[in-house]
MARPAKOL-878181 format. One record per residue (C-alpha): residue number from 0; x, y, z; residue in one letter. Coordinates in nm, 2 decimals, decimal comma. Each point is the difference from the previous one (the first is absolute). Layout:
% residues N
<site><num>NUM</num><east>X</east><north>Y</north><up>Z</up><residu>A</residu></site>
...
This chain:
% residues 197
<site><num>0</num><east>1,00</east><north>8,06</north><up>5,42</up><residu>M</residu></site>
<site><num>1</num><east>-0,20</east><north>-0,27</north><up>-0,18</up><residu>S</residu></site>
<site><num>2</num><east>-0,13</east><north>-0,33</north><up>0,15</up><residu>D</residu></site>
<site><num>3</num><east>0,08</east><north>-0,20</north><up>-0,31</up><residu>G</residu></site>
<site><num>4</num><east>0,31</east><north>-0,21</north><up>-0,07</up><residu>P</residu></site>
<site><num>5</num><east>0,32</east><north>0,18</north><up>-0,07</up><residu>D</residu></site>
<site><num>6</num><east>0,09</east><north>0,00</north><up>-0,37</up><residu>T</residu></site>
<site><num>7</num><east>0,36</east><north>0,06</north><up>-0,05</up><residu>Q</residu></site>
<site><num>8</num><east>0,16</east><north>0,04</north><up>-0,33</up><residu>S</residu></site>
<site><num>9</num><east>0,30</east><north>-0,23</north><up>-0,06</up><residu>P</residu></site>
<site><num>10</num><east>0,32</east><north>0,15</north><up>0,11</up><residu>D</residu></site>
<site><num>11</num><east>0,27</east><north>0,01</north><up>-0,26</up><residu>P</residu></site>
<site><num>12</num><east>0,25</east><north>-0,06</north><up>0,27</up><residu>N</residu></site>
<site><num>13</num><east>-0,14</east><north>-0,35</north><up>0,08</up><residu>D</residu></site>
<site><num>14</num><east>0,25</east><north>-0,28</north><up>-0,04</up><residu>S</residu></site>
<site><num>15</num><east>-0,04</east><north>-0,28</north><up>-0,26</up><residu>P</residu></site>
<site><num>16</num><east>-0,01</east><north>-0,25</north><up>0,29</up><residu>D</residu></site>
<site><num>17</num><east>-0,32</east><north>0,16</north><up>0,13</up><residu>Q</residu></site>
<site><num>18</num><east>-0,15</east><north>-0,03</north><up>-0,35</up><residu>E</residu></site>
<site><num>19</num><east>0,09</east><north>-0,37</north><up>-0,04</up><residu>S</residu></site>
<site><num>20</num><east>-0,15</east><north>-0,06</north><up>0,35</up><residu>A</residu></site>
<site><num>21</num><east>-0,32</east><north>0,16</north><up>-0,12</up><residu>G</residu></site>
<site><num>22</num><east>0,00</east><north>-0,21</north><up>-0,32</up><residu>Q</residu></site>
<site><num>23</num><east>0,05</east><north>-0,32</north><up>0,20</up><residu>Q</residu></site>
<site><num>24</num><east>-0,28</east><north>0,10</north><up>0,24</up><residu>A</residu></site>
<site><num>25</num><east>-0,22</east><north>0,05</north><up>-0,31</up><residu>G</residu></site>
<site><num>26</num><east>0,09</east><north>-0,34</north><up>-0,14</up><residu>S</residu></site>
<site><num>27</num><east>-0,08</east><north>-0,16</north><up>0,33</up><residu>D</residu></site>
<site><num>28</num><east>-0,35</east><north>0,14</north><up>-0,03</up><residu>T</residu></site>
<site><num>29</num><east>-0,03</east><north>-0,14</north><up>-0,36</up><residu>A</residu></site>
<site><num>30</num><east>0,08</east><north>-0,36</north><up>0,11</up><residu>A</residu></site>
<site><num>31</num><east>-0,33</east><north>-0,05</north><up>0,19</up><residu>P</residu></site>
<site><num>32</num><east>-0,18</east><north>0,12</north><up>-0,32</up><residu>D</residu></site>
<site><num>33</num><east>0,16</east><north>-0,28</north><up>-0,20</up><residu>I</residu></site>
<site><num>34</num><east>-0,08</east><north>-0,26</north><up>0,27</up><residu>A</residu></site>
<site><num>35</num><east>-0,36</east><north>0,13</north><up>0,00</up><residu>E</residu></site>
<site><num>36</num><east>-0,02</east><north>-0,03</north><up>-0,37</up><residu>A</residu></site>
<site><num>37</num><east>0,13</east><north>-0,36</north><up>0,01</up><residu>L</residu></site>
<site><num>38</num><east>-0,26</east><north>-0,08</north><up>0,26</up><residu>R</residu></site>
<site><num>39</num><east>-0,27</east><north>0,15</north><up>-0,22</up><residu>E</residu></site>
<site><num>40</num><east>0,14</east><north>-0,19</north><up>-0,30</up><residu>F</residu></site>
<site><num>41</num><east>-0,01</east><north>-0,33</north><up>0,19</up><residu>G</residu></site>
<site><num>42</num><east>-0,35</east><north>0,07</north><up>0,13</up><residu>A</residu></site>
<site><num>43</num><east>-0,12</east><north>0,08</north><up>-0,35</up><residu>S</residu></site>
<site><num>44</num><east>0,17</east><north>-0,32</north><up>-0,13</up><residu>G</residu></site>
<site><num>45</num><east>-0,18</east><north>-0,20</north><up>0,27</up><residu>R</residu></site>
<site><num>46</num><east>-0,33</east><north>0,16</north><up>-0,09</up><residu>A</residu></site>
<site><num>47</num><east>0,06</east><north>-0,08</north><up>-0,37</up><residu>G</residu></site>
<site><num>48</num><east>0,08</east><north>-0,36</north><up>0,09</up><residu>L</residu></site>
<site><num>49</num><east>-0,31</east><north>-0,02</north><up>0,21</up><residu>K</residu></site>
<site><num>50</num><east>-0,21</east><north>0,14</north><up>-0,28</up><residu>A</residu></site>
<site><num>51</num><east>0,14</east><north>-0,25</north><up>-0,25</up><residu>A</residu></site>
<site><num>52</num><east>-0,06</east><north>-0,28</north><up>0,25</up><residu>N</residu></site>
<site><num>53</num><east>-0,36</east><north>0,11</north><up>0,05</up><residu>D</residu></site>
<site><num>54</num><east>-0,05</east><north>0,03</north><up>-0,38</up><residu>A</residu></site>
<site><num>55</num><east>0,15</east><north>-0,35</north><up>-0,05</up><residu>A</residu></site>
<site><num>56</num><east>-0,22</east><north>-0,14</north><up>0,27</up><residu>K</residu></site>
<site><num>57</num><east>-0,31</east><north>0,16</north><up>-0,15</up><residu>A</residu></site>
<site><num>58</num><east>0,09</east><north>-0,14</north><up>-0,34</up><residu>L</residu></site>
<site><num>59</num><east>0,05</east><north>-0,35</north><up>0,14</up><residu>R</residu></site>
<site><num>60</num><east>-0,34</east><north>0,02</north><up>0,17</up><residu>I</residu></site>
<site><num>61</num><east>-0,16</east><north>0,12</north><up>-0,33</up><residu>L</residu></site>
<site><num>62</num><east>0,17</east><north>-0,28</north><up>-0,20</up><residu>V</residu></site>
<site><num>63</num><east>-0,11</east><north>-0,26</north><up>0,25</up><residu>A</residu></site>
<site><num>64</num><east>-0,36</east><north>0,13</north><up>0,00</up><residu>A</residu></site>
<site><num>65</num><east>0,01</east><north>0,01</north><up>-0,38</up><residu>D</residu></site>
<site><num>66</num><east>0,13</east><north>-0,36</north><up>-0,03</up><residu>F</residu></site>
<site><num>67</num><east>-0,27</east><north>-0,11</north><up>0,25</up><residu>S</residu></site>
<site><num>68</num><east>-0,27</east><north>0,16</north><up>-0,20</up><residu>L</residu></site>
<site><num>69</num><east>0,14</east><north>-0,15</north><up>-0,32</up><residu>A</residu></site>
<site><num>70</num><east>0,02</east><north>-0,35</north><up>0,15</up><residu>R</residu></site>
<site><num>71</num><east>-0,36</east><north>0,03</north><up>0,12</up><residu>S</residu></site>
<site><num>72</num><east>-0,12</east><north>0,14</north><up>-0,34</up><residu>A</residu></site>
<site><num>73</num><east>0,19</east><north>-0,27</north><up>-0,19</up><residu>F</residu></site>
<site><num>74</num><east>-0,17</east><north>-0,28</north><up>0,20</up><residu>G</residu></site>
<site><num>75</num><east>-0,34</east><north>0,15</north><up>-0,06</up><residu>R</residu></site>
<site><num>76</num><east>0,08</east><north>0,05</north><up>-0,37</up><residu>T</residu></site>
<site><num>77</num><east>0,09</east><north>-0,37</north><up>-0,03</up><residu>L</residu></site>
<site><num>78</num><east>-0,32</east><north>-0,10</north><up>0,17</up><residu>A</residu></site>
<site><num>79</num><east>-0,22</east><north>0,22</north><up>-0,21</up><residu>L</residu></site>
<site><num>80</num><east>0,19</east><north>-0,11</north><up>-0,32</up><residu>T</residu></site>
<site><num>81</num><east>-0,08</east><north>-0,36</north><up>0,09</up><residu>G</residu></site>
<site><num>82</num><east>-0,37</east><north>0,09</north><up>0,04</up><residu>V</residu></site>
<site><num>83</num><east>0,01</east><north>0,19</north><up>-0,34</up><residu>A</residu></site>
<site><num>84</num><east>0,16</east><north>-0,29</north><up>-0,17</up><residu>I</residu></site>
<site><num>85</num><east>-0,25</east><north>-0,25</north><up>0,14</up><residu>A</residu></site>
<site><num>86</num><east>-0,30</east><north>0,21</north><up>-0,10</up><residu>F</residu></site>
<site><num>87</num><east>0,15</east><north>0,09</north><up>-0,34</up><residu>G</residu></site>
<site><num>88</num><east>0,07</east><north>-0,36</north><up>-0,08</up><residu>A</residu></site>
<site><num>89</num><east>-0,35</east><north>-0,11</north><up>0,10</up><residu>S</residu></site>
<site><num>90</num><east>-0,16</east><north>0,29</north><up>-0,20</up><residu>S</residu></site>
<site><num>91</num><east>0,21</east><north>-0,09</north><up>-0,30</up><residu>W</residu></site>
<site><num>92</num><east>-0,12</east><north>-0,37</north><up>0,02</up><residu>L</residu></site>
<site><num>93</num><east>-0,36</east><north>0,11</north><up>0,03</up><residu>L</residu></site>
<site><num>94</num><east>0,04</east><north>0,24</north><up>-0,29</up><residu>L</residu></site>
<site><num>95</num><east>0,15</east><north>-0,28</north><up>-0,22</up><residu>M</residu></site>
<site><num>96</num><east>-0,28</east><north>-0,24</north><up>0,11</up><residu>A</residu></site>
<site><num>97</num><east>-0,26</east><north>0,26</north><up>-0,10</up><residu>T</residu></site>
<site><num>98</num><east>0,18</east><north>0,05</north><up>-0,34</up><residu>L</residu></site>
<site><num>99</num><east>0,01</east><north>-0,38</north><up>-0,06</up><residu>I</residu></site>
<site><num>100</num><east>-0,37</east><north>-0,02</north><up>0,07</up><residu>V</residu></site>
<site><num>101</num><east>-0,07</east><north>0,30</north><up>-0,23</up><residu>A</residu></site>
<site><num>102</num><east>0,21</east><north>-0,14</north><up>-0,28</up><residu>L</residu></site>
<site><num>103</num><east>-0,17</east><north>-0,34</north><up>0,01</up><residu>S</residu></site>
<site><num>104</num><east>-0,36</east><north>0,11</north><up>0,05</up><residu>R</residu></site>
<site><num>105</num><east>-0,01</east><north>0,33</north><up>-0,20</up><residu>S</residu></site>
<site><num>106</num><east>0,23</east><north>-0,09</north><up>-0,29</up><residu>L</residu></site>
<site><num>107</num><east>-0,06</east><north>-0,38</north><up>0,02</up><residu>G</residu></site>
<site><num>108</num><east>0,37</east><north>-0,08</north><up>0,03</up><residu>W</residu></site>
<site><num>109</num><east>0,09</east><north>-0,34</north><up>0,14</up><residu>P</residu></site>
<site><num>110</num><east>0,12</east><north>0,00</north><up>0,36</up><residu>W</residu></site>
<site><num>111</num><east>0,36</east><north>-0,11</north><up>-0,09</up><residu>P</residu></site>
<site><num>112</num><east>0,03</east><north>0,29</north><up>-0,24</up><residu>L</residu></site>
<site><num>113</num><east>-0,13</east><north>0,25</north><up>0,26</up><residu>S</residu></site>
<site><num>114</num><east>0,24</east><north>-0,14</north><up>0,26</up><residu>L</residu></site>
<site><num>115</num><east>0,29</east><north>0,03</north><up>-0,25</up><residu>L</residu></site>
<site><num>116</num><east>-0,08</east><north>0,36</north><up>-0,09</up><residu>V</residu></site>
<site><num>117</num><east>-0,02</east><north>0,11</north><up>0,36</up><residu>T</residu></site>
<site><num>118</num><east>0,32</east><north>-0,19</north><up>0,08</up><residu>A</residu></site>
<site><num>119</num><east>0,19</east><north>0,17</north><up>-0,28</up><residu>L</residu></site>
<site><num>120</num><east>-0,13</east><north>0,34</north><up>0,13</up><residu>L</residu></site>
<site><num>121</num><east>0,14</east><north>-0,08</north><up>0,35</up><residu>S</residu></site>
<site><num>122</num><east>0,33</east><north>-0,12</north><up>-0,14</up><residu>V</residu></site>
<site><num>123</num><east>0,03</east><north>0,32</north><up>-0,21</up><residu>T</residu></site>
<site><num>124</num><east>-0,06</east><north>0,22</north><up>0,31</up><residu>A</residu></site>
<site><num>125</num><east>0,25</east><north>-0,21</north><up>0,20</up><residu>T</residu></site>
<site><num>126</num><east>0,27</east><north>0,04</north><up>-0,27</up><residu>V</residu></site>
<site><num>127</num><east>-0,05</east><north>0,37</north><up>-0,03</up><residu>L</residu></site>
<site><num>128</num><east>0,01</east><north>0,05</north><up>0,38</up><residu>A</residu></site>
<site><num>129</num><east>0,32</east><north>-0,21</north><up>0,03</up><residu>A</residu></site>
<site><num>130</num><east>0,16</east><north>0,20</north><up>-0,28</up><residu>W</residu></site>
<site><num>131</num><east>-0,08</east><north>0,33</north><up>0,16</up><residu>W</residu></site>
<site><num>132</num><east>0,12</east><north>-0,13</north><up>0,34</up><residu>A</residu></site>
<site><num>133</num><east>0,34</east><north>-0,10</north><up>-0,15</up><residu>M</residu></site>
<site><num>134</num><east>0,03</east><north>0,34</north><up>-0,16</up><residu>R</residu></site>
<site><num>135</num><east>-0,06</east><north>0,18</north><up>0,33</up><residu>Y</residu></site>
<site><num>136</num><east>0,22</east><north>-0,25</north><up>0,19</up><residu>F</residu></site>
<site><num>137</num><east>0,30</east><north>0,12</north><up>-0,21</up><residu>E</residu></site>
<site><num>138</num><east>-0,03</east><north>0,33</north><up>0,19</up><residu>H</residu></site>
<site><num>139</num><east>0,08</east><north>-0,17</north><up>0,33</up><residu>T</residu></site>
<site><num>140</num><east>0,36</east><north>-0,08</north><up>-0,11</up><residu>R</residu></site>
<site><num>141</num><east>0,10</east><north>0,37</north><up>0,07</up><residu>M</residu></site>
<site><num>142</num><east>0,22</east><north>0,00</north><up>-0,31</up><residu>R</residu></site>
<site><num>143</num><east>0,11</east><north>0,36</north><up>0,01</up><residu>A</residu></site>
<site><num>144</num><east>0,09</east><north>-0,01</north><up>0,37</up><residu>T</residu></site>
<site><num>145</num><east>0,19</east><north>-0,32</north><up>-0,04</up><residu>R</residu></site>
<site><num>146</num><east>0,19</east><north>0,15</north><up>-0,30</up><residu>R</residu></site>
<site><num>147</num><east>0,10</east><north>0,31</north><up>0,19</up><residu>Q</residu></site>
<site><num>148</num><east>0,11</east><north>-0,21</north><up>0,31</up><residu>L</residu></site>
<site><num>149</num><east>0,20</east><north>-0,22</north><up>-0,23</up><residu>A</residu></site>
<site><num>150</num><east>0,17</east><north>0,31</north><up>-0,15</up><residu>R</residu></site>
<site><num>151</num><east>0,10</east><north>0,09</north><up>0,36</up><residu>L</residu></site>
<site><num>152</num><east>0,15</east><north>-0,34</north><up>0,04</up><residu>G</residu></site>
<site><num>153</num><east>-0,29</east><north>-0,16</north><up>0,21</up><residu>L</residu></site>
<site><num>154</num><east>-0,20</east><north>-0,31</north><up>-0,08</up><residu>G</residu></site>
<site><num>155</num><east>0,03</east><north>-0,30</north><up>-0,23</up><residu>E</residu></site>
<site><num>156</num><east>0,02</east><north>0,21</north><up>-0,32</up><residu>L</residu></site>
<site><num>157</num><east>0,30</east><north>0,21</north><up>0,12</up><residu>A</residu></site>
<site><num>158</num><east>0,25</east><north>-0,20</north><up>-0,21</up><residu>A</residu></site>
<site><num>159</num><east>-0,20</east><north>0,05</north><up>-0,32</up><residu>F</residu></site>
<site><num>160</num><east>-0,08</east><north>0,37</north><up>0,03</up><residu>M</residu></site>
<site><num>161</num><east>0,23</east><north>0,30</north><up>-0,09</up><residu>P</residu></site>
<site><num>162</num><east>0,17</east><north>0,19</north><up>0,27</up><residu>D</residu></site>
<site><num>163</num><east>-0,16</east><north>0,32</north><up>0,14</up><residu>A</residu></site>
<site><num>164</num><east>0,23</east><north>0,22</north><up>-0,20</up><residu>D</residu></site>
<site><num>165</num><east>-0,06</east><north>-0,18</north><up>-0,33</up><residu>S</residu></site>
<site><num>166</num><east>-0,18</east><north>0,17</north><up>-0,28</up><residu>H</residu></site>
<site><num>167</num><east>-0,19</east><north>-0,31</north><up>-0,09</up><residu>E</residu></site>
<site><num>168</num><east>-0,36</east><north>-0,01</north><up>0,12</up><residu>S</residu></site>
<site><num>169</num><east>-0,10</east><north>-0,28</north><up>0,23</up><residu>T</residu></site>
<site><num>170</num><east>-0,30</east><north>-0,07</north><up>-0,21</up><residu>E</residu></site>
<site><num>171</num><east>0,21</east><north>-0,07</north><up>-0,31</up><residu>S</residu></site>
<site><num>172</num><east>0,24</east><north>-0,21</north><up>0,21</up><residu>A</residu></site>
<site><num>173</num><east>-0,29</east><north>-0,20</north><up>0,14</up><residu>A</residu></site>
<site><num>174</num><east>-0,13</east><north>-0,06</north><up>-0,36</up><residu>E</residu></site>
<site><num>175</num><east>0,35</east><north>-0,11</north><up>-0,11</up><residu>R</residu></site>
<site><num>176</num><east>0,02</east><north>-0,24</north><up>0,30</up><residu>M</residu></site>
<site><num>177</num><east>-0,35</east><north>-0,14</north><up>-0,07</up><residu>A</residu></site>
<site><num>178</num><east>0,09</east><north>-0,07</north><up>-0,36</up><residu>E</residu></site>
<site><num>179</num><east>0,34</east><north>-0,16</north><up>0,09</up><residu>A</residu></site>
<site><num>180</num><east>-0,15</east><north>-0,22</north><up>0,27</up><residu>T</residu></site>
<site><num>181</num><east>-0,33</east><north>-0,09</north><up>-0,17</up><residu>S</residu></site>
<site><num>182</num><east>0,11</east><north>-0,36</north><up>-0,09</up><residu>S</residu></site>
<site><num>183</num><east>0,21</east><north>-0,06</north><up>0,32</up><residu>D</residu></site>
<site><num>184</num><east>-0,13</east><north>0,20</north><up>0,30</up><residu>P</residu></site>
<site><num>185</num><east>0,24</east><north>0,14</north><up>0,25</up><residu>V</residu></site>
<site><num>186</num><east>0,01</east><north>-0,19</north><up>0,33</up><residu>K</residu></site>
<site><num>187</num><east>0,04</east><north>0,14</north><up>0,35</up><residu>K</residu></site>
<site><num>188</num><east>0,06</east><north>-0,19</north><up>0,33</up><residu>G</residu></site>
<site><num>189</num><east>-0,14</east><north>-0,35</north><up>0,02</up><residu>L</residu></site>
<site><num>190</num><east>-0,05</east><north>-0,02</north><up>-0,38</up><residu>G</residu></site>
<site><num>191</num><east>-0,31</east><north>0,24</north><up>0,00</up><residu>V</residu></site>
<site><num>192</num><east>-0,05</east><north>0,20</north><up>-0,32</up><residu>D</residu></site>
<site><num>193</num><east>0,06</east><north>0,38</north><up>0,03</up><residu>V</residu></site>
<site><num>194</num><east>-0,33</east><north>0,18</north><up>-0,06</up><residu>T</residu></site>
<site><num>195</num><east>0,04</east><north>0,20</north><up>-0,32</up><residu>P</residu></site>
<site><num>196</num><east>0,04</east><north>0,37</north><up>0,05</up><residu>P</residu></site>
């Protein structure tokens, strides 16, 4: 005689009702497994939402700190730029005064001619700096981005750019529009000219 549980082989004479009762009992034990799985799924979903919320909160804190740093740095940059402009202008004036004295004493030029030469030198530097500034300012128009947004139907240029499924490039459409409107610029709300693409 053994102390272990009795293992009986299935009796071929068992009725089908007994087999269906056994299957139903087995399905009753499977139901709590599904409920447990749903609970675990809900818990993992809540954990995922909490992690996403924590990541968004950390990103918000980072962006706020970055903007605060940028604002502080921008103010200091403006202050130091003002100091640099003041000292640069005064040094330029002193340099021009020295050049005027050198031209009049060393070369024997009259004072009006010395003043005229240094003034022309200053005007030349001003014109070159303004020309370079205007060239670089063109990059602030974000032309490529505005053309792509217009192609998607967004912005003031949307009516003039090809659709997203068109084979025409936005650059060629922008050039065509600029040529067509060179004499009579396109107006947007309140009569303001549309910035060329």
